[in-house]
N, C-alpha and C positions, 0 to 999 in steps of 0.2 A: 504494500500500500504506500503510495507516494505521500509526501508531506501535505501537498495540496488536497489530496483526496481525504486525508485524515481531518484537515481543517474544515473542509466542506461538509463532511459527514457530521462532525461535531456541531456545526452550526445549526443543524435542523433535526438532529436525532430526537426521537420521541421523548418529550419531556426535558431535553437538554437545554441549559441556559448558557452553555459555552458560546463564546463569540470567536469569529475568525480573527487571526492576527492580521490578515490582509483582506483585500476586497473579496467578496464572495464570487464564486464561479458564475459566469453569465453566458447566455446564448449570444450569438452575433445578431444584434437587432438589425443591422444593415443587411446581412445576408437573408434573414427571415423576410424582411420587406421585399427585397429583390425577388425572392422565390414566389411570394404571394402575387406580386405583380406579373411575374413571368407565367405562372399557372393560369392567370386570367386570360391569356392569349387563346386558350383552348376552349372554344365555345363563345367567344366574344362576338357580338353582332358585326357583320361586315362593315368595315370602315369605322368601327367604334373604337373607343378608348377605355381605359380602366373604369372611369365613372359610369360607363354604359352597361356594366354588369356582365353576366354570363348565363348562357343556357347550356349547361354541361349535364345533360340528362343521363342517368345511369344506363350503361351498356351502349350508349350512342358513339358515333365516330369521335365526337369531341371528348367524351369520357375516355375512350381508348387512347387518344392523343395525350390527354392530361395524365393518365396513368403512365404512359411511356416517359413523359417528362419527369414525373416523380421517381421512376425507376432510374433515370439518368442521375438524379441527385443522390440516390442510394449508392450507385457505382462511384460517383465523384467523391463520396465520403468513405470509400473503401469498405463498404458494408455489402452484405449479400441479402437479397430478398427471395422469398418463396411465395408462391401463389397457391392458395388452398383450393379445395374442390368447388367452393362457391365463388371464386375469383377475388377473395380478400387477399390483400398484400400484407405479409408479415416480414419484419426486419429485426433480426435478433443480434444482440451483443452478448457474448458469453460472460458468465460470472465466475467468480473464484470457486464456487461450489456448484457444479453442473447438476447435482442431484436435487437442488432446490427449485421450486416453481418460480417462474419469472414474474416480475412486475410488468404488467401489460398496460399500454397507454396509446391512445390514438383517436382518430375520428374518421371522416369521409371527405371525398373531394367532388362527388356528384352534386348537382344543384337542381333546384326547381326551374321550370321555364322562366326566363327573364329574372333570374335570381341575382344575388350579390356575390362578392369576392371573398367573404370572410366566413360564412356559414360552412363549417366543416374543414375548409382549407386551412384555417389557422391551427386547429388542433392537429391535423395530419402533418403539416410542414414543421410545426414546432416539435413534434415527436421525432422526426428524422433529424432535425437540427440538434436535439438533445443528444442523440446517439453520436452525432458527428463531433460535437464539442467535447464530449467525454473522451472520445477516441483521440482527438487532437491534444488533450491534456494527459493522456496516458492513464486515465482513471478506469479501473475495473472494479465494479461493485461485487459484493458477496453473492447476491442473487443475479441470475441472468435478467436482462432487460429485453423487452420485445415491443416494438412499435407496430401498430395495426392500422391499416387504411381499409375501412370497411367498404364493400361495394354497394351501390344503389341504396343509400340510406333514405333518400327522399321518396315520398309516395308517388313516384313517377312511372312505376310499372304496374299497370292493372289496378291502380289505386292502393297498392300495398307498399308499406314503408319497411325500413330496416331489413331489407332482403338479405344482404350479405351476412350480417351478424346473426339474424334468426336462422339462416341456413347453417352457419357454423355451429350454432348451439342446438341444432336439431329441433327448431321451433317452427319450421314451415308447416302450414296446414295441409291436409290431404288434397291433392290435386293442384297445388300451387305451381309446381314445376311445369304443368301443362297449360297454365294461364297464358294468354296471348296479349302482347302489347307491341304496337308498331310492327306488326307482321311476324314477330318471333315469339316463341314460347320462352318462359323463364329459363328452362334448361338450355335452350339454344343460345339465349343471351349470356348465360354464365360461361358457356363454351367460347363465346366470342371474346371474352376478356381473359381467357386462359384457364378457366375452371373446368371441372370434370364432375358434373352433377351425379354421375353414376357412382362416385366414390364419397358422397356426402356422409354416409354412415360411418365409414372407416376413418374419416378425418375430423369427425365431430369433436368440438370442445366439450369437456364434461366438468362437473364439479371438481375443484382442486387443480384445474389446468393452469391457474395463475394465483399468485399470492394476493394481488389486488389489481383492480382496473381503475385507471384514471383517464379522464377526458377533459381537455381544455376546449372551451367553446365560447362564442359570443352569447350574450344574454338573450338576444332577440326580443327584448322588452325594454321599457324605459326607466325601470326603477333605479338601476345603478347610475345611469347617466344623470337623472334628476338629482340624485344625492351626491354626485361626484365621488362615488366609491370606486376604488380601483379593482378589488377582487371580490367576487361572489363565491361563497361556499354553499354549494347546492345541498339542500336538505333531502331532496328526493325529486323524482319525476312523477308528476301528478297522475292520479287515477283518471280514467276517461270513460264516460258513458255517451253512446250515440243512440238517438231515437229517430225513427222515421214516423212522421205524422201524415196520414192520408185523410184529407178533408173532402167530404162528398156533399155537394149541394145540388143545385139544379141549373144546368145551362139553359139560358133563355135569351130572348131578343132584348138587346140593350135599349131599344127605343120604345118598345111597347109593354115592357114589364114594369108595373108600378113599383116604386121603391119599397112599399110595405109588403109586397108579395114576393120579394126576392129571397132566394136561398143562395146567397153569394158566398162561394167557398173562399174567395180571396179576402173578403171582409173578415171571415172567421180566422183565416191564416194571419191576418194583420193583428187581430186581437191576441192570438196565441203568441206571436212574435214579441209583442210588447209584454205579455205576461211572463215570458221566459226572463226578460230583463228585470222586471219588477221582482219576481220571486228570488232570483239569484242575488240581487243587491239589497234585499231587505234585512239580511243579517250580516254582521261584520265578518271579514275574512278575505282571503285572496281568491276565492272560488270565482270561476267565470262561466258564462253561458252564452252560446252563440246560435243564432239561426242564420246559416250562411248559404242555404240553397233553397230555392223555390221553383217548382215546376208547375206551371199553370196550364190548365186545359179548359177550353180550346185555345186560349191565348190569342184571342182576336179582339180588336178594339170595339166591335159592335156586338159582343156576346157577353152576357153575365157569366163569370167563371163558374163552371160546374164542378171542377175537381182541382185540388191543389195538393201537391206532395211537398213537404218541407223536411229539412234535417235539423235536428237539435244536437248540439255538442256541449257537454257539461264536463268541467275539469276541476279537480281539487286534490290535495294530498290525502283527504279522508274519503274512503269509499262509503262510509256511513252517511256523510253529509250529502254525497251525490245520490244516495238512495232516498234520503228525505226530500231532496229537490225534485227527483224524478216523480215521487208520489204526489208532491204538491202540484207539479205541472200536469200530471194526469187528472187530478181533481179539477184544476182550472180549465183544462181542455173539455171536460164533461160539461161544465157550466157554460162555456162559450158555445158548445154545440147546441145546447138548449136555447140559449139566447138568440142564436143566428139561424136556428132551424136547419142545422147541418149535422152530419155525422162525422165525428173525429175519432179515428182509430190510431192509437199511439203504440208503436212496437219498438222495444229495445233491440237494437241490432248489434251492439258491441259493448263489451265491458272490459276494461284493462285495469288490473290492480296497480296501485302505486308501486314504484320501485324506489325504496328508501335508500339513501346513501348510508354507508357504514359509519357509525359515530367515531370509531377510532381513525378512519381515514379522513373524516372531516376535521378531526383534531389536528392531524398532521398538516393539513392544508392551512388551518388557522395559525398554527405555530410558525409555519413557513412565511405566511404573509406578515406576521408580527416581526419575525426576524429580519425580513427585508424592508420593514417599516412602511408597509402598504396598508391603506385603509381597507377594511373588509366588512362584510355583512353576510348573514345567512339568508337564503331565500329558496323558494321552490322553483323548479323548472316547469313551465306550462307547456313546453314543446317536447315532443318525443326525441329520444337520442339512442344511439347504439348502447349507451351505458345502461339503459334499463334492461336490455337483454342480458348483458354481462352481470347485472345484479342478481339474476336468477342462478348464476353459477358461482359467485364468490363475492368478495368484498369490493365495494364500488365507491368512488368519489368523483365529483365533477367540480371544475373550476370555471367560473364565468368571468368575462371581462365586458365592459360596457358597450352597448350598441348606441351610437349617436342618434338621438331622437327616438330611440326604441324601434327603429325601422329594420326589418329583415324580410327575406324572401322578396327582395326588390333590388333593382340596380342601385337604389339610393342607400342600400345597406352600407354602413361605415363604422369601423372601430379605429380609434386613433392609433397611430403606429406605436406610440409610447405605451399604450395599454396592451397592444399585442405583445410587446417585449416583456412587460411586467407579468402578464399571464404565463408566458413561456418560461420565465425564470421561476415563478411559483411552481409550475409543473416540474421543472428540472429539479428543484430542491426537494419537492415532495417525493418525487421518484427516488432520489438519493436516500431520503429518510426511510422509505419503505424497503429499499433494496439491501439494507445492511443485514 
């Protein structure tokens, strides 16, 4: 163990109050910025620039080009990558004790259509940068380290998200490999990026495959930006309930049907949409509720709407709170149906349990932020991440950095370069603390 390794480890060892004699080890902020900017070339709109965002859909040509660029960075850092059966990229640095399970950390590089340059990219490139800077400084940790770049995290394939991490963890639902998006099945798409879906079972990650999983990510909300907080310590990834509401009224002539005689399905849908907001906000807490989809039939300007289908999305760290909100929305939907003389059928279509971060891992992140003299706060993640899949297999923690204006999944998505570097350094020292 080198002197610098010893000093670095002492600075953030769990519970240690020791301080480095010299400046703490850091990632190269200049190199990280250059790599984020370079990755943005793959999927950028024609003639566009960095602020114009990126459409690097999972399994697309742009995604394949972006992955090739990332693999070139791995080679440049004199590291070796492997691609698993799902097309996930893993980059491993040996530890002093090969028998120990590794510290796993990473994110994804695919994007939503017309997305931004930081969602996933920051965590993935920071993971490679950490392995590179440790190698440059001759630091070998006791545990092995492994960076992961998960494939197709965004819900851009057949509406399903977390495809790579779920496949690696054996969490794909029956028939998903045969699902078709953009003319290809999921199995064909995995093969396109170097995977081998026929070998998913034998390459599956299982409990104990890693000592802890860490993921650095932009917040994708405005809490940290408003408070000028540098580091977010994620408490967990929220539970999620989806409902489909089908509202049936009577389609009729818009010009000849008296207002009092109408069974307007869209009016009922409007009442239900407002009710979701009212019920979700009437008790304190970070819970959110959204009606983000409306399908109106016959959707003609001169016809009273006869049928509406809408989707309700509820999220909170507490599954019990979501159950209460769902029951309250059902009761209100029944009342709205009577009031508008429509029939409202509410069906729960999805439930995802919360993925809570491990308290011990959260504590390591907190001590690291304090050691680096960075402001921090705890908060939940309202968005899904590969970390929630890993939480089912072992200890998990997430590090957030601010999103300017709370904007994400948009070309306007932005995180200050200084915050990118701060988050990467917290990830670096948290990994070191966990790898001893």
